[in-house]
Each structure stands twice: as C-alpha cells, then as structure tokens.
GUMI-986745 format. One record per residue: x, y, z of N, C-alpha, C, O in turn. Coordinates in steps of 0.02 Angstrom, whole numbers, padded with zeros to 5 digits, always signed. Layout:
XYZXYZXYZXYZ/...
***
This chain:
-00061+01506-00398-00025+01474-00453-00062+01411-00475-00080+01369-00433/-00072+01403-00540-00106+01343-00566-00061+01282-00557-00002+01284-00575/-00088+01226-00532-00045+01166-00529-00032+01141-00600-00075+01144-00643/+00027+01116-00610+00046+01089-00675+00007+01024-00685+00018+00976-00649/-00038+01024-00735-00083+00966-00742-00044+00902-00756-00066+00848-00738/+00014+00908-00789+00055+00850-00803+00078+00815-00739+00083+00753-00737/+00091+00855-00689+00121+00827-00628+00069+00809-00576+00086+00785-00522/+00005+00820-00592-00047+00810-00543-00049+00739-00516-00058+00728-00456/-00040+00690-00559-00048+00621-00539+00016+00582-00542+00018+00527-00571/+00068+00608-00514+00129+00569-00508+00132+00543-00437+00136+00581-00389/+00129+00478-00431+00128+00448-00364+00200+00441-00340+00235+00394-00361/+00220+00486-00298+00289+00487-00275+00287+00501-00201+00276+00558-00180/+00298+00450-00161+00292+00457-00088+00343+00506-00060+00332+00535-00007/+00398+00516-00095+00451+00557-00067+00470+00616-00111+00515+00655-00095/+00435+00624-00168+00449+00678-00215+00522+00680-00239+00550+00734-00250/+00551+00621-00246+00619+00618-00272+00619+00606-00347+00669+00618-00381/+00563+00581-00373+00565+00549-00439+00517+00580-00489+00497+00547-00537/+00498+00643-00478+00449+00675-00522+00466+00667-00597+00425+00644-00636/+00526+00686-00616+00545+00684-00687+00548+00612-00712+00527+00598-00768/+00575+00568-00671+00582+00498-00691+00514+00466-00704+00504+00429-00752/+00466+00482-00660+00399+00454-00668+00364+00483-00730+00327+00448-00765/+00376+00547-00742+00347+00577-00803+00377+00545-00866+00343+00537-00916/+00441+00526-00862+00473+00492-00917+00441+00423-00928+00427+00403-00985/+00429+00387-00873+00395+00322-00879+00325+00331-00910+00304+00292-00953/+00290+00384-00887+00224+00398-00915+00228+00408-00991+00185+00384-01028/+00280+00445-01013+00286+00460-01085+00295+00395-01125+00274+00390-01183/+00328+00345-01094+00336+00280-01128+00269+00243-01130+00249+00216-01181/+00235+00243-01073+00171+00206-01068+00120+00237-01115+00077+00202-01142/+00124+00303-01125+00077+00337-01170+00082+00312-01242+00037+00325-01282/+00136+00277-01259+00143+00250-01327+00105+00184-01336+00103+00156-01390/+00074+00160-01283+00037+00097-01286-00038+00112-01286-00058+00170-01283/-00078+00060-01287-00151+00070-01287-00180+00071-01217-00241+00072-01208/-00137+00073-01166-00163+00074-01098-00193+00143-01082-00172+00194-01109/-00242+00142-01038-00276+00204-01018-00259+00218-00945-00263+00173-00903/-00239+00280-00931-00221+00297-00862-00283+00311-00820-00329+00345-00842/-00281+00283-00760-00334+00298-00711-00299+00306-00644-00240+00291-00638/-00335+00329-00594-00304+00337-00528-00337+00288-00480-00397+00289-00470/-00296+00245-00451-00320+00198-00401-00269+00195-00345-00209+00204-00358/-00292+00184-00284-00246+00179-00227-00199+00239-00224-00142+00234-00202/-00224+00297-00247-00185+00359-00242-00130+00367-00293-00086+00410-00284/-00130+00328-00345-00077+00336-00395-00100+00313-00464-00155+00285-00471/-00059+00325-00515-00079+00306-00582-00074+00231-00593-00023+00199-00582/-00130+00204-00617-00134+00133-00637-00157+00134-00709-00200+00173-00728/-00128+00091-00749-00144+00090-00820-00184+00028-00836-00165-00028-00818/-00241+00039-00868-00288-00016-00878-00299-00031-00952-00291+00012-00996/-00316-00093-00964-00336-00115-01031-00403-00150-01022-00408-00200-00986/-00454-00125-01056-00519-00157-01054-00543-00168-00982-00564-00222-00963/-00538-00115-00942-00559-00115-00871-00517-00158-00825-00534-00167-00767/-00462-00187-00850-00419-00229-00808-00355-00191-00793-00324-00162-00837/-00334-00193-00729-00271-00160-00709-00212-00199-00738-00207-00260-00729/-00167-00164-00774-00110-00198-00804-00045-00177-00769-00007-00220-00747/-00032-00112-00765+00029-00089-00731+00015-00027-00689-00036+00007-00697/+00062-00012-00645+00059+00049-00606+00130+00076-00601+00179+00039-00612/+00137+00139-00584+00204+00168-00573+00204+00207-00508+00152+00231-00486/+00262+00213-00478+00266+00252-00417+00337+00262-00393+00383+00226-00414/+00346+00310-00349+00412+00325-00322+00416+00308-00248+00369+00322-00211/+00471+00278-00228+00482+00261-00158+00546+00295-00135+00575+00335-00171/+00567+00279-00075+00625+00314-00047+00688+00302-00089+00723+00349-00107/+00702+00238-00105+00766+00222-00138+00760+00204-00211+00810+00191-00244/+00700+00203-00237+00691+00185-00308+00623+00208-00333+00579+00226-00294/+00615+00208-00398+00549+00215-00428+00537+00151-00468+00584+00116-00486/+00473+00137-00482+00459+00071-00509+00398+00070-00554+00353+00113-00550/+00398+00019-00597+00336+00000-00632+00316-00065-00599+00358-00110-00590/+00254-00072-00580+00234-00139-00558+00184-00167-00608+00137-00135-00630/+00196-00230-00624+00154-00267-00670+00108-00310-00627+00130-00355-00592/+00043-00295-00631-00003-00326-00585-00011-00401-00597-00027-00439-00551/+00002-00423-00659+00005-00495-00672+00074-00514-00698+00080-00554-00745/+00125-00485-00668+00193-00493-00692+00220-00564-00690+00269-00580-00723/+00188-00607-00651+00210-00676-00646+00209-00711-00714+00245-00760-00725/+00167-00686-00760+00161-00718-00826+00211-00690-00877+00216-00717-00932/+00248-00638-00859+00297-00611-00906+00357-00657-00911+00378-00688-00862/+00385-00662-00972+00442-00708-00982+00503-00684-00943+00542-00724-00917/+00511-00617-00937+00566-00587-00899+00634-00614-00920+00676-00631-00878/+00645-00617-00986+00710-00641-01013+00768-00601-00985+00823-00628-00975/+00757-00536-00973+00812-00493-00952+00821-00492-00876+00863-00455-00850/+00780-00532-00842+00785-00538-00768+00782-00470-00733+00824-00452-00692/+00730-00432-00750+00722-00365-00722+00672-00363-00663+00672-00316-00624/+00631-00414-00657+00574-00409-00611+00588-00439-00543+00624-00489-00536/+00559-00408-00492+00565-00434-00424+00495-00441-00394+00448-00405-00413/+00489-00488-00349+00427-00495-00311+00436-00454-00247+00477-00471-00204/+00397-00401-00242+00407-00354-00186+00391-00386-00118+00423-00369-00068/+00343-00431-00117+00325-00463-00053+00320-00538-00065+00267-00565-00081/+00375-00571-00056+00382-00641-00076+00326-00686-00050+00300-00728-00086/+00307-00676+00014+00256-00721+00042+00185-00703+00023+00141-00746+00020/+00175-00638+00009+00106-00615+00000+00085-00611-00073+00027-00626-00090/+00130-00592-00116+00111-00576-00185+00123-00634-00231+00180-00654-00243/+00069-00662-00258+00077-00717-00305+00090-00693-00375+00131-00721-00411/+00055-00639-00396+00058-00621-00467+00094-00555-00482+00120-00546-00537/+00097-00509-00434+00126-00443-00449+00203-00446-00450+00234-00479-00409/+00232-00409-00497+00305-00403-00501+00324-00331-00512+00287-00294-00545/+00381-00310-00485+00406-00241-00493+00469-00239-00535+00510-00285-00534/+00475-00185-00572+00538-00170-00606+00562-00105-00575+00530-00053-00584/+00617-00107-00539+00641-00049-00501+00697-00014-00538+00738-00045-00572/+00699+00052-00530+00752+00093-00559+00777+00142-00506+00740+00163-00462/+00841+00160-00512+00867+00211-00466+00890+00273-00504+00912+00322-00473/+00884+00272-00571+00899+00333-00609+00864+00329-00677+00846+00275-00701/+00854+00387-00706+00821+00391-00772+00862+00353-00824+00834+00324-00871/+00928+00354-00815+00973+00321-00864+00961+00245-00866+00973+00213-00917/+00937+00218-00810+00924+00145-00808+00864+00125-00849+00855+00066-00865/+00822+00173-00867+00760+00157-00902+00775+00150-00977+00786+00199-01012/+00774+00088-01000+00784+00075-01071+00715+00072-01103+00677+00024-01094/+00699+00125-01141+00630+00132-01167+00608+00071-01207+00552+00047-01200/+00652+00045-01249+00635-00012-01292+00617-00073-01249+00568-00108-01262/+00660-00086-01198+00647-00144-01154+00583-00136-01114+00543-00182-01108/+00573-00075-01087+00513-00062-01048+00451-00073-01091+00402-00104-01068/+00453-00048-01152+00396-00056-01197+00383-00131-01212+00325-00152-01215/+00437-00169-01221+00428-00241-01235+00390-00274-01178+00344-00313-01189/+00410-00258-01116+00378-00289-01058+00304-00267-01053+00260-00308-01039/+00292-00202-01065+00223-00177-01060+00179-00210-01114+00123-00230-01100/+00206-00215-01175+00166-00244-01229+00151-00318-01215+00098-00343-01231/+00200-00352-01185+00188-00422-01167+00134-00426-01113+00092-00471-01114/+00136-00379-01065+00086-00378-01011+00016-00366-01040-00033-00396-01018/+00011-00322-01090-00053-00308-01122-00077-00372-01158-00136-00390-01154/-00031-00404-01193-00048-00465-01230-00074-00519-01182-00122-00554-01197/-00040-00526-01125-00062-00574-01075-00133-00558-01050-00173-00603-01039/-00146-00493-01042-00212-00471-01020-00264-00490-01072-00319-00513-01055/-00247-00480-01136-00294-00497-01190-00309-00572-01190-00364-00593-01208/-00259-00611-01170-00269-00684-01169-00302-00707-01104-00317-00766-01095/-00314-00659-01059-00349-00676-00997-00307-00715-00947-00334-00754-00908/-00241-00705-00949-00199-00742-00901-00203-00710-00832-00180-00654-00822/-00231-00746-00786-00233-00722-00716-00225-00783-00671-00240-00839-00690/-00200-00770-00611-00195-00824-00561-00263-00829-00527-00288-00780-00500/-00291-00888-00528-00354-00899-00492-00337-00906-00417-00288-00938-00399/-00379-00875-00375-00365-00884-00303-00366-00958-00286-00409-00995-00309/-00319-00978-00244-00315-01049-00229-00373-01069-00183-00391-01031-00138/-00400-01127-00195-00453-01152-00152-00424-01170-00084-00370-01199-00080/-00459-01150-00032-00434-01167+00034-00446-01242+00046-00498-01270+00027/-00398-01272+00079-00406-01343+00098-00463-01348+00148-00471-01306+00192/-00502-01401+00142-00555-01412+00191-00523-01428+00258-00471-01462+00262/-00554-01404+00311-00527-01417+00378-00574-01467+00412-00635-01460+00410/-00545-01518+00441-00585-01568+00477-00568-01561+00552-00510-01562+00571/-00620-01555+00591-00610-01554+00664-00647-01614+00694-00708-01615+00698/-00608-01664+00714-00639-01725+00741-00678-01710+00804-00732-01737+00815/-00650-01667+00846-00683-01651+00910-00750-01617+00897-00801-01632+00929/-00749-01569+00851-00811-01532+00836-00861-01578+00801-00922-01573+00813/-00836-01622+00758-00879-01670+00723-00918-01713+00773-00977-01726+00765/-00881-01734+00826-00912-01775+00879-00969-01736+00912-01023-01763+00926/-00955-01671+00924-01005-01627+00956-01068-01623+00912-01124-01625+00937/-01057-01616+00847-01114-01611+00800-01155-01675+00799-01217-01673+00796/-01120-01731+00803-01156-01796+00801-01199-01805+00863-01250-01839+00861/-01177-01775+00919-01214-01784+00982-01269-01732+00991-01312-01738+01035/-01268-01680+00949-01315-01624+00960-01346-01603+00894-01316-01565+00855/-01406-01629+00881-01436-01617+00815-01455-01544+00805-01452-01519+00748/-01473-01509+00858-01489-01437+00851-01427-01398+00828-01431-01354+00786/-01371-01417+00858-01308-01384+00839-01290-01400+00767-01269-01356+00729/-01299-01463+00748-01284-01484+00680-01327-01445+00630-01301-01419+00580/-01392-01440+00643-01438-01403+00599-01417-01330+00593-01415-01301+00539/-01401-01301+00652-01382-01229+00653-01317-01219+00614-01311-01170+00576/-01269-01264+00623-01204-01257+00590-01212-01262+00514-01180-01226+00476/-01257-01307+00492-01266-01317+00420-01301-01258+00386-01300-01253+00325/-01332-01214+00426-01364-01154+00396-01313-01101+00376-01328-01057+00336/-01252-01105+00405-01200-01056+00388-01174-01068+00318-01176-01124+00293/-01149-01015+00288-01115-01023+00223-01052-01064+00233-01026-01070+00289/-01027-01093+00179-00966-01133+00183-00908-01092+00212-00867-01117+00250/-00906-01028+00193-00852-00984+00216-00855-00976+00292-00804-00979+00326/-00915-00964+00318-00922-00955+00391-00909-01020+00429-00880-01019+00484/-00929-01076+00399-00913-01141+00430-00837-01149+00434-00810-01172+00484/-00804-01130+00379-00731-01135+00376-00699-01093+00432-00651-01115+00464/-00725-01033+00443-00697-00989+00495-00701-01022+00564-00653-01020+00603/-00759-01053+00579-00766-01088+00643-00715-01145+00649-00680-01151+00700/-00711-01186+00597-00667-01245+00599-00593-01223+00604-00554-01254+00640/-00576-01170+00568-00507-01145+00570-00491-01120+00641-00437-01132+00667/-00539-01084+00671-00530-01058+00739-00517-01115+00788-00473-01111+00831/-00556-01168+00782-00549-01225+00827-00482-01261+00815-00445-01275+00862/-00468-01275+00752-00410-01317+00736-00343-01281+00738-00291-01314+00736/-00342-01215+00742-00277-01181+00747-00251-01183+00819-00194-01165+00832/-00293-01206+00866-00269-01217+00934-00223-01278+00934-00236-01328+00901/-00168-01272+00970-00119-01327+00969-00139-01384+01015-00129-01443+00999/-00167-01366+01074-00182-01419+01123-00256-01437+01122-00300-01396+01108/-00268-01500+01137-00338-01524+01136-00382-01485+01184-00439-01469+01167/-00355-01470+01244-00399-01434+01292-00417-01364+01267-00472-01339+01281/-00372-01333+01229-00388-01267+01200-00441-01276+01145-00487-01236+01139/-00434-01329+01106-00485-01343+01054-00553-01351+01087-00603-01324+01064/-00554-01390+01141-00618-01401+01175-00647-01337+01203-00707-01326+01201/-00603-01294+01231-00630-01231+01259-00655-01185+01202-00702-01147+01211/-00622-01189+01145-00646-01149+01087-00713-01176+01062-00757-01137+01043/-00721-01241+01062-00785-01271+01042-00840-01246+01089-00894-01226+01067/-00825-01248+01156-00874-01224+01205-00894-01152+01190-00952-01132+01196/-00844-01113+01170-00856-01041+01157-00900-01030+01096-00943-00985+01095/-00890-01071+01043-00927-01058+00981-00997-01090+00979-01039-01069+00940/-01009-01140+01021-01075-01173+01019-01132-01123+01028-01179-01123+00988/-01131-01080+01080-01187-01032+01087-01193-00986+01026-01248-00967+01007/-01136-00967+00997-01138-00923+00938-01174-00958+00880-01216-00928+00846/-01155-01021+00870-01185-01058+00814-01260-01066+00825-01299-01056+00779/-01280-01083+00887-01351-01091+00902-01390-01026+00892-01449-01027+00876/-01356-00969+00903-01390-00904+00893-01380-00878+00822-01399-00821+00806/-01350-00919+00779-01339-00901+00709-01293-00839+00701-01304-00797+00658/-01243-00835+00745-01195-00780+00742-01129-00808+00716-01099-00853+00746/-01106-00781+00660-01042-00802+00632-00983-00780+00675-00988-00732+00712/-00929-00817+00671-00870-00804+00713-00847-00731+00708-00830-00701+00758/-00846-00704+00647-00820-00636+00638-00874-00586+00619-00858-00533+00591/-00936-00602+00633-00991-00557+00613-00984-00487+00642-01001-00438+00609/-00960-00483+00704-00958-00417+00735-00908-00371+00699-00911-00309+00706/-00861-00401+00661-00813-00359+00626-00836-00343+00555-00807-00300+00521/-00889-00377+00533-00913-00366+00464-00960-00308+00461-00998-00295+00508/-00957-00273+00405-01006-00219+00393-01072-00252+00375-01073-00306+00345/-01127-00221+00394-01193-00250+00377-01204-00249+00302-01256-00271+00279/
***
C-alpha cells in the first residue's frame, strides 16, 4: 500500500493528532513559509531561518514559535515549555481541533514572519569572566604554566577556571588546580577527550 504522502511528515509522537496537525499545516500553507524536516518533524522556514514547528504530544498538539519571545501575544496563548532552558522559544498548545482559531493562528504566524524579516533574535549572553585568585597565584609563580595557559582559546581557559571555581572549598580548588596543571603544560584542554577531532 502506498503511504499517503500528505501524512508522511506529521510529527506526532503518539499518533493522536494526525488530523489536527494536518489542519495546522493547511493554515501554515497560506503563508510564505516553506516546510522542511528537522529534528524528525516539520519545521517552517523563511529565508533559511527556522520560524515555527508543529508536533503532537501525549496530551496536546502544538505550534512552537522558535523566536516566540518577540511575539506580542495579546491573546495570552503562548507558554514557555522549559522555563529555565528556553529563552526565545514559545509554544501554543491545543487539545482539540475546535480550539484552533485559524484567524488568530495566522495572525501569530504572520507576526513571527515579520519579526524574522526584521532580524529579531536573542543574542547568546556573554559568559561572565571567572577569576580564580588561587590559580592566578599559581600562574604568577610559574611562567611556563602561564605561557601554556595563554596558548589556549578563551573558551578553553574559561572551562579550566570554571572547573576550579565551582569547587566550594579551598582545598578542593587547590586539588583541582594540581590536577589541571599537567594538562595545561601538555596543552590538553579540560574537555578535549570528549570533543570530536
């Protein structure tokens, strides 16, 4: 039997929402967004930028706006699915086809496209510099260590300092410093063994 090409790319983890997701697709098709498949489901892009995605979960189906933080959300429809992790993505959840108001959904999507055209995105926040007084002292006393440390990229230097300074007690900080000194002298980054070449 030939698979129904319409239903080929409905991302529905539980297969509860096939018709509802196809209905959402029919609304999105009225916009200038182009459907592509990413992360195993339909994502709609404008000018190579991800704008929205749709999918079905156990208790709801949803549209997620990848830069939803910029939407006005006058109707208070959007939720942040992962409060601590997600800065910009917002979801609009539905539990029935009847809840989908085509006019409202289109308004939100068109606003999301407009925001994309204006280039509204959240810039990743700069990490605060970490200062380790104990490690600084070590560098001042050991010029070879200082030279070796300065050869690392800022990111790798940050990883070492974060590793040292996340220890709560001074003796743990000192033992971590002891541990990383040979690595630094051998030009081995803290997490190099986990990185792909």
